N, C-alpha and C positions, 0 to 999 in steps of 0.2 A: 096469027099468031100463036107462041108457046104456050099452054097452058099455064105454068109460072109466072111468065110474064104478065098476062093479062090478071091472073091473081093477084099478082104483086103492085099491077098498077090500080086496081080498085081497090086492096086494102088504102093503098096511098091515096085516092080521092077521099073515100069515107072517112079516113082518119084525118082528113083535113077539112070537111063539112061538120063532125060529130066536135070536133075542138073549136070553130066559128061558133057551133050554135051554144058548148058548153062555156065557153068568154060571154056571150050574148047573155044567157039566162042568168051566170054569176052577177054580171052590170045589173040585169035586169032585177033581179032581186036587192044586190044592195042598196039601189038608187031607190028602192019600195020600202025598204027598212029606214033606213038613211037620209032620203030624203035627195031631191036633184043636188049636182054638187053649181056650187056658185061659180060664173063663169071670172075669170081673173081679170082684174082691172091693168089696162095699159097703164105702165108709168107715163105722167104727163109732165 
């Protein structure tokens, strides 16, 4: 593999993983501060 291609592939994978971790962490902290969200009730 080309060095530049491998670098871009690793960078893209790392961006994806770090983005997922950041999203999960933000949701976790928000739920700890504000409490778990209530489930939406279906129309009866």
